[in-house]
C-alpha positions in Angstrom: -36.4 14.2 -128.9 -40.3 14.6 -129.7 -42.6 15.3 -127.2 -45.4 12.7 -128.3 -42.7 10.6 -125.9 -44.3 11.9 -123.0 -48.1 11.7 -123.7 -49.3 9.4 -120.9 -52.7 9.2 -122.5 -51.4 7.0 -125.5 -52.4 3.5 -125.9 -50.6 0.6 -126.7 -51.0 -1.9 -129.7 -50.0 -5.3 -130.6 -48.7 -6.8 -133.6 -49.0 -10.8 -134.8 -45.3 -11.1 -135.5 -42.8 -11.7 -132.3 -45.1 -10.8 -129.8 -44.0 -6.8 -130.2 -45.6 -4.2 -129.3 -45.5 -0.2 -129.2 -47.2 3.0 -128.4 -47.7 5.8 -130.5 -48.5 9.0 -128.8 -50.1 12.2 -129.8 -49.2 16.1 -129.7 -53.0 17.0 -127.4 -51.9 13.8 -125.1 -48.7 15.1 -124.5 -50.2 18.6 -123.7 -52.9 17.3 -121.7 -50.2 15.4 -119.7 -48.5 18.2 -118.9 -51.5 20.0 -118.1 -52.3 17.7 -115.3 -48.9 17.5 -113.6 -48.9 21.0 -113.5 -52.2 21.2 -111.5 -50.8 18.4 -109.3 -47.7 20.4 -108.4 -49.7 23.8 -108.2 -52.6 22.0 -106.0 -49.4 20.2 -103.7 -47.8 23.9 -103.6 -51.3 25.1 -102.3 -51.7 22.6 -100.0 -48.3 22.9 -98.3 -48.7 27.0 -97.9 -51.7 26.4 -96.0 -50.2 23.8 -93.4 -47.5 25.8 -92.8 -49.7 29.1 -92.4 -52.0 26.9 -90.2 -55.1 27.4 -92.9 -56.0 23.7 -92.3 -58.5 22.6 -90.1 -57.6 20.0 -87.8 -58.8 16.9 -86.9 -61.4 17.4 -84.1 -63.0 15.1 -81.4 -65.2 16.4 -78.2 -66.1 14.5 -75.2 -68.3 15.5 -72.1 -67.8 13.6 -69.0 -69.3 13.5 -65.8 -67.5 13.0 -63.2 -67.2 12.7 -59.3 -64.3 12.8 -59.1 -61.9 15.7 -58.3 -62.0 19.1 -60.6 -60.6 21.9 -59.8 -58.9 25.6 -60.9 -55.6 27.1 -59.8 -56.7 30.6 -58.4 -55.1 33.4 -59.8 -55.9 37.3 -59.0 -57.0 38.0 -62.1 -59.4 35.4 -62.3 -62.1 38.0 -62.1 -62.0 41.5 -61.9 -65.0 44.1 -60.7 -66.4 47.5 -59.9 -69.7 49.5 -59.2 -70.9 51.7 -62.2 -72.8 54.6 -61.1 -73.6 55.4 -65.4 -72.4 53.3 -68.3 -68.8 53.0 -67.8 -68.4 55.5 -65.3 -66.7 54.3 -62.1 -68.0 54.5 -59.0 -64.3 54.5 -57.6 -63.3 57.9 -59.6 -66.2 59.6 -58.2 -65.4 58.5 -54.7 -62.3 59.8 -55.3 -63.0 62.9 -56.7 -65.1 63.9 -53.5 -63.4 62.0 -50.7 -66.8 60.3 -50.1 -67.6 56.4 -50.4 -70.6 55.2 -51.6 -70.3 51.5 -52.0 -68.0 48.4 -49.9 -66.6 45.5 -51.2 -66.3 42.1 -48.9 -64.7 38.9 -50.3 -65.0 35.7 -48.8 -63.4 32.4 -49.4 -65.7 29.4 -48.7 -64.9 25.9 -48.0 -67.2 23.1 -47.0 -67.3 19.4 -46.8 -69.6 17.1 -45.2 -68.9 18.0 -41.3 -67.2 21.2 -41.7 -67.7 24.9 -43.5 -65.7 28.1 -42.9 -66.1 31.8 -44.3 -62.3 33.0 -45.3 -62.0 37.3 -45.5 -59.6 37.8 -48.5 -58.4 41.2 -49.4 -59.6 43.1 -52.4 -56.6 45.0 -54.4 -56.6 47.1 -57.6 -56.0 44.9 -60.7 -52.4 44.5 -62.4 -53.5 43.0 -65.7 -53.8 45.8 -68.1 -56.8 44.2 -69.5 -58.4 44.8 -66.1 -57.3 48.3 -65.6 -59.3 50.5 -63.2 -61.0 47.4 -61.7 -61.0 45.1 -58.5 -59.1 42.1 -58.1 -58.9 39.3 -55.5 -55.7 39.0 -53.5 -55.5 34.8 -52.9 -52.2 35.0 -51.3 -54.1 34.0 -47.8 -55.5 31.0 -49.5 -52.4 30.1 -51.7 -52.9 26.2 -51.1 -56.7 26.1 -51.8 -57.7 25.7 -54.9 -61.7 26.4 -56.7 -62.6 23.0 -56.5 -65.4 20.5 -56.2 -65.3 16.9 -55.3 -68.2 14.9 -55.2 -67.2 11.7 -54.6 -65.7 13.1 -51.2 -68.2 15.7 -50.5 -66.2 18.8 -50.3 -66.0 22.1 -52.8 -64.9 25.4 -52.4 -66.7 28.9 -53.8 -65.5 32.4 -53.5 -68.2 35.1 -52.6 -68.0 38.9 -53.3 -70.3 40.7 -51.7 -71.6 44.7 -52.4 -73.0 47.1 -49.4 -73.9 50.3 -48.7 -70.8 52.1 -46.8 -73.4 52.9 -43.7 -74.5 49.3 -43.4 -73.7 47.1 -40.6 -74.0 43.6 -40.3 -72.6 40.2 -39.6 -69.7 40.6 -42.4 -69.5 44.3 -42.6 -69.2 45.0 -38.6 -67.5 48.8 -39.0 -67.7 51.3 -41.3 -65.6 53.9 -42.9 -65.1 57.4 -42.0 -65.6 59.6 -45.1 -68.9 57.3 -45.8 -72.0 59.6 -47.7 -75.5 59.7 -46.0 -78.4 57.4 -47.0 -79.7 59.5 -49.6 -76.7 60.0 -51.2 -75.9 56.2 -51.5 -79.6 55.6 -52.5 -79.2 57.8 -55.4 -76.4 56.4 -56.6 -77.8 52.6 -56.5 -81.0 53.4 -57.7 -79.4 55.4 -61.1 -81.2 54.3 -64.1 -77.8 52.8 -65.1 -75.8 51.9 -62.0 -75.1 48.3 -61.9 -71.9 46.1 -60.8 -69.9 45.0 -63.7 -68.0 42.1 -63.7 -65.4 40.9 -65.9 -64.6 37.2 -66.3 -61.4 35.1 -67.5 -62.4 32.8 -70.2 -59.7 31.0 -71.8 -60.2 28.9 -75.0 -57.9 26.8 -77.4 -57.6 28.7 -80.9 -57.4 25.9 -83.8 -56.1 28.6 -86.3 -53.4 29.9 -84.2 -52.9 26.7 -82.4 -52.6 28.7 -79.3 -54.5 29.9 -76.3 -56.3 32.4 -76.1 -57.6 34.1 -73.2 -60.1 37.3 -73.2 -62.6 38.4 -70.2 -66.2 38.3 -70.6 -68.5 41.6 -69.2 -71.3 40.7 -67.3 -73.8 43.9 -65.4 -75.6 43.2 -62.7 -78.1 46.0 -62.4 -78.8 47.5 -59.0 -82.2 48.5 -57.3 -82.3 50.2 -53.7 -85.8 47.7 -52.9 -84.2 44.7 -54.2 -81.5 42.2 -53.3 -79.4 40.4 -55.9 -77.5 37.8 -56.1 -75.9 36.3 -59.3 -73.8 33.2 -59.3 -71.7 32.0 -61.9 -70.7 28.4 -62.7 -67.0 27.7 -63.9 -66.7 25.4 -66.2 -63.6 23.3 -67.0 -61.8 22.5 -70.2 -59.1 20.5 -71.6 -57.8 20.5 -75.1 -54.9 18.3 -75.9 -53.0 19.2 -79.1 -50.5 16.8 -80.8 -48.4 17.8 -83.7 -47.7 15.8 -86.8 -43.8 15.5 -86.2 -43.9 15.5 -82.9 -44.9 12.9 -80.4 -45.1 15.2 -77.2 -48.6 17.0 -76.9 -49.4 20.0 -75.2 -52.2 20.6 -72.3 -54.4 23.5 -72.6 -57.2 24.6 -70.0 -60.8 26.2 -71.2 -62.4 28.4 -68.8 -65.7 29.2 -69.5 -68.5 30.5 -67.3 -72.3 30.4 -67.1 -74.2 33.1 -65.2 -77.3 32.7 -63.1 -79.5 35.4 -62.0 -81.8 35.4 -59.0 -84.0 38.6 -58.1 -85.7 38.5 -54.6 -88.0 41.1 -53.6 -87.5 42.9 -50.6 -90.0 40.7 -48.5 -87.9 38.5 -46.3 -84.6 39.1 -47.1 -82.1 40.9 -45.4 -81.2 44.7 -47.6 -77.5 46.2 -48.1 -79.3 49.3 -46.8 -79.8 50.4 -43.9 -82.7 52.5 -44.3 -84.7 50.0 -46.5 -83.3 47.3 -43.7 -85.6 48.9 -40.9 -88.4 50.0 -43.5 -88.8 46.3 -44.1 -88.5 45.8 -40.6 -91.6 47.8 -39.9 -93.4 45.9 -42.8 -92.6 42.5 -41.5 -93.7 43.4 -38.1 -97.8 43.1 -37.6 -99.4 45.7 -34.9 -101.7 45.1 -32.4 -104.7 47.0 -33.9 -104.4 44.9 -37.1 -105.2 42.1 -35.3 -108.5 43.3 -33.6 -109.4 45.1 -36.9 -109.4 41.6 -38.5 -111.1 40.1 -35.6 -113.8 42.3 -35.3 -114.0 42.0 -39.6 -114.1 38.3 -39.2 -116.7 38.5 -36.2 -119.0 40.1 -38.2 -119.0 38.4 -40.9 -119.4 35.1 -39.1 -122.5 37.0 -37.3 -123.8 37.8 -40.8 -123.5 34.6 -42.2 -125.9 33.0 -39.1 -128.4 35.2 -39.2 -129.0 34.7 -42.8 -129.0 30.7 -42.2 -131.3 31.6 -39.2 -133.4 33.5 -42.1 -133.3 30.6 -44.8 -134.1 28.0 -42.3 -137.2 30.1 -40.9 -138.4 30.6 -44.5 -137.8 27.2 -45.6 -139.6 25.2 -42.3 -142.9 26.3 -44.1 -142.2 25.3 -47.1 -141.8 22.4 -45.5 -144.8 21.8 -43.5 -146.1 22.1 -46.9 -144.6 19.7 -48.6 -145.4 16.9 -45.9 -148.9 17.9 -46.3 -149.3 17.5 -50.0 -147.2 14.7 -50.1 -149.8 12.9 -47.4 -152.7 13.7 -49.5 -150.9 12.4 -52.4 -150.8 9.5 -50.9 -153.8 8.6 -49.3 -155.1 9.0 -53.2 -152.5 6.3 -54.3 -153.8 4.1 -51.7 -157.6 4.7 -53.0 -157.1 4.1 -56.5 -154.9 1.0 -55.3 -158.4 0.0 -53.5 -160.5 0.3 -56.5 -158.2 -1.4 -59.1 -158.3 -4.2 -56.2 -161.9 -4.1 -56.3 -162.0 -4.2 -60.1 -159.7 -7.0 -60.6 -161.9 -8.8 -58.1 -165.1 -8.1 -60.0 -163.9 -9.2 -63.2 -162.9 -12.5 -61.9 -165.7 -13.2 -60.3 -167.5 -12.5 -63.6 -165.3 -14.5 -65.5 -166.2 -17.4 -63.2 -170.0 -17.3 -64.1 -169.5 -16.4 -67.1 -167.7 -20.1 -67.5 -170.1 -21.6 -64.8 -173.0 -20.3 -67.3 -171.1 -21.7 -70.7 -170.2 -25.3 -68.7 -174.0 -26.2 -67.8 -175.0 -24.7 -71.8 -173.0 -27.8 -72.8 -174.5 -30.2 -70.4 -177.9 -29.3 -71.4 -177.1 -29.6 -75.0 -175.3 -33.1 -74.5 -178.7 -34.0 -72.4 -180.9 -33.0 -75.2 -178.6 -35.1 -77.6 -178.8 -38.1 -75.6 -182.8 -38.0 -75.5 -183.2 -37.1 -78.8 -181.0 -40.1 -80.0 -182.8 -42.9 -77.5 -185.6 -41.8 -79.2 -184.9 -42.2 -82.7 -183.3 -45.4 -81.8 -186.6 -46.7 -80.3 
C-alpha cells in the first residue's frame, strides 16, 4: 500500500468520459499530512495534561453589589490575633513572664447597636490555639456565640468588636481594677515609648486560589506604633466576598467565603481625649484647667491694648481737627473765587450782547439811509 494515498492535500481531476474522477497523491503531501495530524494530537495531549494539572485559567466573572440587606461573618476564635511588641518581634508577654511584672492590659468588648438599643459585652481573651498564631492572644466568642459580625442598614443594626490596650496602672470606666504585680509608671512609659514599640495584629484573610481550586487562608500583619502622649485608634473594615465554583462534569457548585480587611488609622493629639496612662492623663487635666492669674494677665493685657488704641485715636483726632479747619477755609476761599469769576463772566456776556445789539441797530440805520438816498436820486432822474 502506497503512502501517497494518505495525502490529504491532493486535488481531484475529472475526465470527460463517463464522468470519471480520480486524484493523485504525492510523497511530500503525505509527509505534510502526517506532520499536521501529529501536531494536532500533540497539542491535544498538552491541553489534556494542563487541564488535569489545573494549569488552564478558568472563566472568571466578578461583580460588586451595594446591598442594604444582611451581610454577616461568623465569629471564630482565630479571626484575629494580637500582641504588644516592645521591640522587633519581642513579645511583651515573654518579658512579663521573665520579670513577673505586668506592663499592658488588654480588654475586649462585643458591641451591638440598633436604632433603640446599644450594648457593650465584655468577652474573654485567651491564648491562640492556631499554629499560625503562636505567641498571640485571641478572643473567646463563647459568650456571644449566638451573634455574628454583621451589618444590616435596612433594619438599622450592626455589630462590632473592640480591643482596648491600657497601661497596667490605668483605672477608668473599662478597667476598674489593676493587677497586683504592675510595673511602675516609668517602666510602663519606657515600654510604650520605645522606638519600635507597636501593637501587632494578625487578621484572617481567606481567598480562593484559582490554580489549586481550593480556599487559601493567610493572616495579614498590621502594626500600630504607640506613644505615651497620643491616643491611637485603628479601625479595620471587614469585606466579604463570595466565590462560586462550578466544575465541568458536575452539576453542583461549591461556595467559598473570602475575608479581606481594610485599615483606617486615626491619630489624635493628647489634647481633649482620654489617655491610656495615668501620668499623662493627669498632666492633660492640668493643661486643660486655666488658672485665675491667666485670666487676670489676659485681662490686664487687653485693657492696656484698648487704652493704647483709644489714646492713639484721640491723638489722631487732635491732629486732624486743625487740618480740617484749614481745609474748610481754603474751600471757602476757592468758592468765593469761583463765584467772582462767574459774576465777571456774566457781565462780559451781557456787555457783548449789548454791543451786538448796537451794531445791529447801526447796520439797520445805514440800510435805511442808503435806501432813502437811492430813492431821492431815482426821483430826480425821472423828473
